[in-house]
N, C-alpha and C positions, 0 to 999 in steps of 0.2 A: 504493500500500500504506500509506504514511504517512497519507494523507487518510482511508482506511478506518479506520485505528486511531484517529485523532482523532474520527471520527464515533462509533465505539463508546464511546470514553471520555466523550464529551459525553452520549450516551444514558445511560451508567452514572451520570454525575454527576446527571443530571436525575432518575433513579430514586431515587438516594440522597437528593436534596433532598426529593422527594415523600414518601419513607418517614420522614425525620426530621420533616417538617412534620406528618404524620399522628400520629407518636408524641408530638410535643409537644402537639398538640391533645387526644389521648387522655389524656395525663398531666394536663393542666390540668383537663379535664372530670372526671376521677376525684377529684382533690384538692378541687376546688370543690364537687362533690357531697358529698364527705365532710365538708367544712366546714359545708355547709347542715344536714346531719343532726346533726353534732357540736354545732353552735351551738344548734340547737333542743333537744337533749337535755342541753346543758351538760356534755359528757363528752369526755375525751381518750382513752378506753380503747381505741379502735381506730385511733388516729392512726398509731402505728408499724406496725401490721398493714396499714393501707391503703398505707403507703409501700412496705413490702417486697413486697406483692402487686402493686403497680404495676410494680416492677422486673421481676418474673417475667413479667407480662403483656406488657410492652413488648418484652422480650427475645424472646419467642415470636412476637409480632406482627411484629416487624421481620424475623425469619427467614422468616416466611410471606410477607410483602410483598416481601422480597428475592428470593424465588423460586428460590434455587439450592441451599441445603442442603449446602454443602461441609463437610468434616469439621471444619475449624477453627471454622466457625460453629456446628456442632452441639455441639462440646465447650464453646465459650464460653457458649452458651445454657444448657447443662447446669450449668455451674459457677455461673452467676448464679442459676439455679433452686435449687441446693443452698444457696447463701448465703442467699437470700431465705426459704426454708422454715425453715432452722435459726434465723436471727436473728429472723424474724417471729414464729415460735412461741414462742421464748424470751421476747421482749419482751412478747408478749400474755399469756403465763402469769404473768410477773412483775407486770404491772399489775393482773391479776385478783386476785393475792394481796395486793399492796400497797394496792389500792383507788384509788390516784391516782398521778399523775406530778407531782413537785414543780415541774417546769419550767412547769407550767400553773396554778400557784396563783393568779396574778393575771391569768390570761388567759381561762379557761373561761367567765367571766361577762361578757366583753367581746367581742361578735361581731366588731367591727372588728379588734381585735388578734388574735383567733383566726383571722380570714381571712388575716392576714399570715403566721401560722405555717403554715397549710396551703399558701399560695402559695410560701413558702420551701421547703416539702417538695417541691413540684412542680419547682422549680429544682434542688434537690438530686438528685432522681431523674434528671432529664434530663442534667444535667452529668456526674454520676457514670457514667451508663450510656452516654454518648456514644460511646466507642470500640467498644462492643459493637453499638450501633445502626448505626454506620458500617460495621463489619465485616459485619454481616448484610445490609446493603444493597448490598454490593460484589459485582458479578458475577464480576470477575477473581479467580482463585485462584492461590496459590503453594504448592509442596510444603512440608510441615511441616518445620521446621528448628530450629536451636538456640534462636532467640528464643521459639518456641512452647513448647518443653520447659522452658526456664528460666522463662518466664512462668508456666506452669502449676505449676511447682515452687514459685515464690514464692507463688502463690495458695494452694497446699496448705499451705505453712508458715503463711501468714496465717490460713487457715481453722482450722487446728489451734490456733494461738495464741489466737484470739478465742474459740473454743468452750471450750477448757480454762480460760482466764481467767474466762469467764462462769460456768462450772460451779464453779470453785473459790470464787468470791465468793458464789455462790448457796448452796453447802454451808456456807460460813463463817457466813453470816447466818442459816441455819436452826438453828445450834447455839446453844441458850440461854446457854451459857457465854460466848459472844462478844458478848452484848448490850452495845451502847455502845462496842465496840472497833472498830478499823480493821484491815483485812487487810494483812498484810505477809509472807505465806507463799506458797509456790508461785511462779508466774510474777510475782506481785505483789512478790516480793523483788528482782526485776531491773528492773522498770518500774512506775511508779505508775499507769500506764494501759495494761496489756498488751492489753486488749481493743481499744483504739483502734489500737494498733500493728498488731494483726492485720487490722483494717479497712483501714488504709493499704496494707499489703502485698498484700492480696487485689486491690484495684483497680489497684495498680501492676502486678501480674502479668498481669491481664487486658488492660491497655493494651499491655504489651510483646508479648504474643501477637498482639493485633489489629494492631499496627504492622507486622506481616510483610507485609500487603497494602496498606498505606497509601502514598500518593504525595503529594508537595508539601504543600499546606496542611492535608491530612488529619492530618499529624503534630501539628498544634496540639491535637489531642484529648488530648495529654499533660496538658492542663488538668484532666482527670478526676481522676487521683490527687493532683495538686497541690491541687485544690479540696477533695477529701476531707480531706487533711492540714490545709489552712488552716481549714476549717470546724471540725474537731475540736480543733485546737490553739489557735485564736484566737477562736472564736465560740461554738458551742453545746455543746461537750463539756468539754474540760479546764478552761477558765476557770471555768465554773459549779461543777464538782465540786471544784476546788481551793479555791474561795472557801467552799464549804459545809464542806469538811474543815477548813480553817483556823478557821472559826467554831466548829466542834465540838471539835476536838482541838488547836488552835493552842497552847494553854498546856501541853499534855502533853509532857514531856521525851522520851518514847519516840517520839512523832510527830515532834518536831523532829529527832530522830536519824534517823528514817526518811526525812524530807524531805532531810536533808543527804547521806545515803549512797545514795539510790535515784534514778536518773534519772527525769525527768518522763515521757518517752516511749520514747526509743531506748536500749536497754540498752548498757552498755559494761563492759569488764573492771574489776573492783575491785582496786586495788593497796593 
């Protein structure tokens, strides 16, 4: 009986490895094709849309290739889809309105550097989605439990936080009276980057639910939310925006007060 269980586990591991490999290849193929088109057109307008679309595609492909369709897998795939549709649409509409993304000011005319950006996006997609890909590749199932409901609750909190923060900033920037000002109202009064806080919470919640069926080294997929946090906190998100904000409003006493009294990412009680 033990030998039979080991054989089944080995077959399951092989299927998971195959699914992860196919997802990684698909991910790279999409991003590199996107780079070729973007480099030829010298545009970044569909960069974020390509990223969010790849998340959705891989989530569904992994569930299809996994071949089981357990409830946990269906919910997880649905939540990734909801995240991708909302954020992808929001970012695409924003860049259409703004005309460009300042992150690419010194990049869009350099195909080599542009290639690095698209390749980094491929890594971001795969690393962030890893718990979902592993979950959807797993034949073994477990009854829904506390970790699932807590995880989905954390995801819901993060989804609402990110969506509300994005909408608040969007409306703030649409008001002509706010031209040249920085936002410090709504969720932005409790965190200088509440949208990124929501992002970290969402992927943390999805990992927690997916961990319900993980065994052994599979738990290392906790690297997903940690990677999201590290990327936003130390690489492509907060450092860039903080630098731009200091350059624009650093001499403003009101901004200095805001920086002093408002947490960078994680809200905490004000005494």
